[in-house]
C-alpha positions in Angstrom: -16.3 4.5 15.2 -16.2 7.7 17.2 -13.2 9.8 16.4 -11.4 11.8 19.0 -11.0 15.6 18.6 -8.3 17.8 19.9 -7.6 17.1 23.6 -5.9 20.5 24.0 -7.5 23.9 23.7 -6.7 25.8 20.5 -8.2 28.9 19.0 -8.9 29.8 15.4 -6.0 31.3 13.5 -3.6 30.8 16.4 -0.3 32.4 15.4 2.7 30.3 14.6 4.8 32.6 16.8 3.2 31.5 20.1 5.9 31.1 22.8 4.9 27.5 23.4 7.0 26.5 20.3 5.0 23.6 19.0 1.7 21.7 19.7 2.7 18.3 18.3 5.9 16.4 17.7 4.4 14.9 14.5 1.4 15.6 12.4 0.3 13.0 9.9 -2.0 14.1 7.0 -4.0 11.1 5.7 -5.8 8.6 7.8 -5.7 5.8 5.4 -4.0 2.5 6.0 -0.4 3.9 5.6 -1.0 6.9 7.8 -2.7 4.8 10.5 0.2 2.3 10.3 2.7 5.0 11.0 0.7 6.3 14.0 0.2 2.8 15.4 3.9 2.0 15.0 4.7 5.1 17.2 2.4 4.1 20.0 5.3 3.7 22.5 7.5 6.4 21.1 6.8 9.1 23.6 5.9 11.4 20.7 2.7 13.5 20.7 1.0 12.8 17.4 -1.9 14.4 15.5 -3.5 12.3 12.7 -5.7 14.3 10.2 -8.2 12.7 7.8 -10.5 14.7 5.5 -13.1 12.0 4.7 -15.3 10.1 7.1 -16.1 7.5 4.5 -13.2 5.9 2.5 -13.6 5.7 -1.3 -11.6 2.5 -1.1 -14.2 1.0 1.3 -17.0 2.1 -1.0 -15.4 0.3 -3.9 -14.6 -2.8 -2.0 -10.8 -2.4 -2.6 -8.7 -5.5 -1.6 -5.0 -6.0 -1.4 -2.4 -8.7 -1.2 -0.7 -8.3 2.2 2.8 -9.7 2.0 4.6 -11.6 4.7 6.8 -8.7 5.7 3.7 -6.5 6.1 2.1 -9.2 8.3 5.3 -9.3 10.5 5.2 -5.5 10.8 1.6 -5.6 12.1 2.5 -8.4 14.5 5.3 -6.1 15.8 2.9 -3.3 16.2 0.4 -5.5 18.1 -2.6 -5.2 15.8 -2.3 -8.4 13.7 -4.5 -10.5 15.9 -7.4 -8.1 15.2 -6.8 -8.2 11.5 -6.1 -11.9 10.7 -9.6 -13.3 11.5 -11.1 -11.2 8.7 -8.7 -11.9 5.9 -7.7 -14.9 3.7 -4.4 -16.7 3.7 -2.7 -18.0 0.6 -0.3 -20.9 0.8 0.4 -21.2 -2.9 1.1 -18.9 -5.9 0.8 -20.0 -9.5 2.6 -17.9 -12.1 2.0 -18.5 -15.8 2.2 -16.9 -19.2 -1.2 -17.1 -21.1 -1.6 -20.7 -22.4 2.1 -21.7 -22.1 2.0 -25.0 -20.2 5.0 -24.4 -17.9 3.6 -23.0 -14.6 5.8 -21.7 -11.8 4.4 -22.9 -8.5 5.5 -21.3 -5.2 4.6 -22.4 -1.7 5.7 -21.5 1.8 8.3 -24.2 2.0 10.3 -22.4 -0.7 11.3 -19.6 1.7 12.3 -21.8 4.5 10.4 -20.0 7.2 8.1 -21.3 9.9 5.0 -19.5 8.5 2.7 -21.9 6.7 1.5 -19.0 4.5 3.1 -17.0 1.7 0.8 -14.0 2.2 -2.7 -12.8 2.8 -5.5 -11.0 1.0 -7.5 -8.3 2.8 -10.4 -6.1 1.9 -9.8 -2.4 2.7 -12.1 -2.3 5.7 -10.5 -5.4 7.2 -7.2 -3.4 7.6 -8.7 0.0 8.1 -11.1 -0.7 11.0 -8.6 -2.6 13.3 -6.0 0.1 12.7 -8.5 2.9 13.5 -9.6 1.1 16.7 -6.0 0.5 17.7 -4.9 4.1 17.1 -7.9 5.4 19.0 -6.6 3.6 22.1 -3.1 5.1 21.7 -2.9 7.8 24.4 -0.3 9.7 22.4 -2.4 10.0 19.2 -5.2 12.5 18.5 -7.3 11.4 15.5 -9.1 14.3 13.8 -11.8 13.5 11.2 -13.2 15.2 9.2 -10.7 17.9 8.9 -8.8 19.4 6.0 -5.3 20.9 5.8 -5.6 24.1 3.8 -2.1 25.6 4.2 1.4 24.8 5.6 4.2 27.2 6.5 7.6 25.7 7.0 9.8 27.5 9.4 13.3 26.7 10.7 12.1 25.0 13.9 8.5 24.1 13.2 5.9 23.7 10.5 2.6 25.6 11.0 -0.4 23.7 9.7 -3.8 25.4 9.0 -6.6 23.0 9.5 -10.2 23.6 8.4 -12.8 22.2 10.7 -16.5 23.1 10.3 -15.7 26.3 8.4 -13.2 27.5 11.0 -9.4 27.6 10.5 -7.2 26.4 13.3 -3.4 26.4 13.3 -1.2 23.9 15.0 2.6 23.7 15.0 4.6 20.5 14.7 8.3 19.5 14.6 7.5 17.2 11.6 4.7 16.9 9.0 4.2 13.6 7.2 2.2 13.4 4.0 0.3 10.2 3.7 -2.4 11.8 1.6 -2.3 9.8 -1.6 -0.8 9.9 -5.1 -2.1 13.4 -5.8 -0.8 14.6 -2.4 -1.6 18.3 -1.9 1.2 18.4 0.7 3.8 17.1 -1.8 2.6 19.5 -4.4 2.6 22.5 -2.0 6.2 21.7 -1.1 7.2 21.8 -4.7 8.5 18.2 -4.8 8.6 17.0 -8.4 7.7 13.5 -9.5 8.7 11.4 -12.5 6.9 8.5 -14.1 4.1 7.8 -16.6 0.6 6.5 -17.0 0.4 3.1 -18.5 -1.5 2.3 -21.7 -3.5 -0.1 -19.5 -6.3 0.1 -16.9 -7.3 -2.4 -14.3 -10.8 -3.9 -13.8 -11.4 -5.1 -10.3 -14.3 -7.2 -9.1 -15.4 -9.9 -6.7 -16.4 -13.4 -7.8 -17.5 -16.5 -6.1 -16.3 -19.7 -7.9 -18.2 -23.0 -7.8 -15.1 -24.9 -6.5 -12.8 -24.0 -3.6 -9.9 -21.6 -4.3 -7.7 -23.8 -2.1 -5.8 -20.8 -0.6 -4.1 -20.2 -4.0 -3.3 -16.9 -5.6 -2.8 -16.8 -9.4 -1.0 -14.4 -11.6 -1.4 -15.1 -15.3 0.1 -12.9 -17.9 -1.9 -12.2 -21.1 -0.7 -10.1 -24.0 -3.2 -7.5 -23.0 -1.8 -7.4 -19.4 -1.6 -9.3 -16.1 -4.6 -11.1 -14.7 -4.6 -11.9 -11.0 -6.9 -14.0 -8.9 -6.7 -13.4 -5.1 -8.4 -15.7 -2.6 -10.8 -14.1 0.0 -12.8 -15.5 3.0 -16.1 -17.2 2.2 -14.6 -18.8 -0.9 -14.7 -15.5 -2.8 -12.0 -14.2 -5.0 -10.8 -10.8 -6.1 -9.9 -10.4 -9.7 -7.5 -7.7 -11.0 -7.8 -7.7 -14.7 -5.4 -5.5 -16.7 -6.2 -4.5 -20.3 -5.6 -1.5 -22.6 -7.8 1.5 -21.7 -10.5 1.2 -24.3 -10.8 -2.6 -23.9 -11.0 -2.2 -20.1 -13.8 0.4 -20.5 -15.7 -1.8 -23.0 -15.4 -4.9 -20.7 -16.6 -3.0 -17.7 -19.6 -1.7 -19.7 -20.8 -5.2 -20.6 -23.8 -6.7 -18.8 -23.1 -9.3 -16.1 -23.7 -12.3 -18.4 -21.4 -11.0 -21.1 -18.8 -9.9 -18.6 -18.7 -13.3 -16.9 -18.3 -15.0 -20.3 -15.2 -12.8 -21.1 -13.9 -13.3 -17.6 -14.2 -17.1 -17.7 -12.0 -17.2 -20.8 -9.1 -15.7 -18.9 -10.0 -17.3 -15.5 -10.2 -20.8 -16.8 -12.4 -23.6 -15.7 -10.3 -24.9 -12.8 -12.7 -23.5 -10.2 -15.9 -24.2 -12.1 -18.7 -21.7 -12.8 -18.3 -18.1 -11.6 -20.8 -15.9 -9.9 -20.2 -12.1 -10.0 -20.6 -10.3 -6.7 -21.3 -6.6 -6.5 -20.1 -3.9 -8.9 -17.0 -3.8 -10.9 -14.7 -0.8 -11.2 -12.0 0.3 -13.6 -9.0 2.6 -12.8 -5.9 3.7 -14.7 -2.5 2.6 -13.5 0.7 4.6 -13.3 4.3 4.5 -12.2 5.5 7.4 -10.2 8.6 8.2 -8.1 9.1 11.4 -6.2 12.4 13.3 -6.7 12.8 13.3 -2.9 11.0 11.8 0.0 12.0 14.4 2.5 12.6 18.1 3.1 13.3 19.9 6.4 10.2 19.2 8.6 8.5 17.1 5.9 8.4 13.4 4.9 6.4 11.5 2.3 5.1 8.0 2.7 3.1 5.5 0.6 1.4 6.8 -2.5 2.4 10.3 -1.8 6.0 9.2 -2.5 5.5 6.5 -5.2 3.1 4.5 -7.3 3.6 1.3 -9.2 1.8 -1.1 -11.5 -0.5 -3.4 -9.5 1.2 -6.6 -10.9 2.4 -8.6 -7.8 0.3 -6.5 -5.4 3.3 -4.4 -4.3 1.7 -0.9 -3.9 0.2 -1.0 -0.4 3.0 -3.2 1.0 5.6 -0.6 0.0 3.6 2.0 1.9 3.4 -0.2 5.0 7.2 -0.6 4.8 7.7 3.2 4.5 5.6 3.7 7.6 7.6 1.1 9.6 10.9 2.5 8.4 10.0 6.1 9.1 8.7 5.2 12.6 12.0 3.4 13.4 14.1 6.3 12.2 12.3 9.1 14.1 11.8 7.0 17.2 15.5 6.2 17.3 16.3 9.9 16.8 13.9 11.0 19.5 15.5 8.6 22.0 18.9 10.1 21.2 17.5 13.6 21.8 17.7 14.6 18.1 15.2 16.9 16.4 13.0 14.5 14.4 12.2 17.2 11.8 15.9 17.9 10.9 16.9 17.0 7.4 19.8 15.0 8.7 17.4 12.7 10.5 14.9 12.4 7.7 17.6 11.6 5.1 18.1 8.3 7.0 14.6 7.3 6.0 15.0 8.5 2.4 18.2 6.5 2.0 16.6 3.4 3.4 13.4 3.5 1.3 13.9 5.4 -1.9 16.2 2.9 -3.6 14.3 -0.1 -2.4 11.0 1.3 -3.7 12.7 2.2 -7.0 13.9 -1.4 -7.3 10.3 -2.7 -6.9 8.9 -0.1 -9.3 11.4 -1.2 -11.9 10.7 -4.8 -11.3 6.9 -4.4 -11.7 7.4 -2.3 -14.8 9.7 -4.9 -16.3 7.2 -7.6 -15.6 4.4 -5.8 -17.2 6.3 -4.8 -20.3 8.0 -8.2 -20.8 4.7 -10.1 -20.6 2.2 -7.6 -22.1 3.1 -8.2 -25.7 3.5 -10.8 -28.4 7.0 -9.8 -29.7 8.5 -13.2 -30.4 12.0 -12.6 -29.0 10.5 -11.4 -25.7 8.0 -14.3 -25.7 11.0 -16.7 -26.0 13.0 -14.9 -23.2 10.2 -14.7 -20.7 9.2 -18.4 -21.2 12.8 -19.4 -20.8 12.8 -17.4 -17.6 9.7 -19.2 -16.3 11.3 -22.5 -17.3 14.5 -21.7 -15.4 12.6 -20.4 -12.4 10.7 -23.6 -12.0 13.8 -25.7 -12.3 16.5 -23.6 -10.6 15.7 -23.3 -6.8 18.0 -20.4 -6.1 16.4 -18.3 -8.9 12.9 -19.3 -7.7 13.6 -18.4 -4.1 15.2 -15.1 -5.0 12.1 -14.1 -7.1 9.7 -15.1 -4.4 11.5 -13.3 -1.7 11.6 -10.1 -3.8 7.9 -10.4 -4.5 6.9 -10.8 -0.8 9.2 -8.2 0.7 11.9 -10.4 2.2 14.7 -8.8 0.2 16.1 -5.5 1.4 16.3 -4.1 4.9 13.6 -5.2 7.3 12.3 -2.8 10.0 12.9 -3.8 13.6 9.2 -4.2 14.1 9.3 -7.2 11.7 12.5 -8.6 13.2 10.8 -9.3 16.5 9.2 -12.4 14.9 
């Protein structure tokens, strides 16, 4: 895909005191899925936007990363107008099976449980299946300039603007914007440069991710099985493939990943079960450490954090990317509404509306995923009894089951206007 460059003329080291005031209403640093979602959501906003991405090739694409895409995220993409380009390349799941190791009581969810017209509970998408349609969509937005490869090397926050130094082919250019948005990942240089502190911890676990092809159909079903070593998820993909997300203590995860294919498949089959027959391993497998992180604040004057720059959570339940998509939709709504009212979108009073909306909701999900992991990743008898009672009740008490399901797929909390159109 060809990436657009600056459509206006700028010169190296252009001073931030230029009388023009500012070059862009909004500069987004990070051209991943969340940054692209924000730019796409602002296509009709009347705001002039610059989107900056440092890398031409995504590491997530190289590793074949895949995600659960919750129903609310799908509704957001429908509201933006890009969903029709995404959905042919992803898998739907109509059922979810939740279980605790070998305990026979299994909680089964399906779309009828939430009482909506959609026949699906959610979707599973490989990274490229989301990234490419969003890139193509944003490229056609006349109010968005997409600059890649380019690196932000310095920012200077001033009362009315933020000056952003951008390195392009060994030259430094300066642009000025009313608002800077950090969508640059969990190690966000923008967040660190702003001095925003974070709280959280690295888990004692790592995740192994891999693609497999089962002998029998996956029947549009997603599985989350909790083992004492950690959650084990099976996500359906097109072509009767599945993505596995296998959580285990660090050393165990490294040892499993180091096995040859035959040994790895033997260990995998013990956790996977035989309900889909023989498994075939597709491609490489990767291991990564998981963490929980919440930023002290999501906003400062002229600055907002979205996605992994603001928070990280355990991958149980596939919440991480979906929280970032909701961040992008919420921030887009806040600043577009403020712009229509003639307000300065970089003012802290405006940005606090976004923080009040998303920070507590994200913290709730972070706490929920942490509780799930800790409750199930052990063999402490009182906790085993409590969690199995919980599964028993969830399967037999409809209101509890529906509440848990809606929380997991994003239908609790405040929905962005983009999603309410459908």
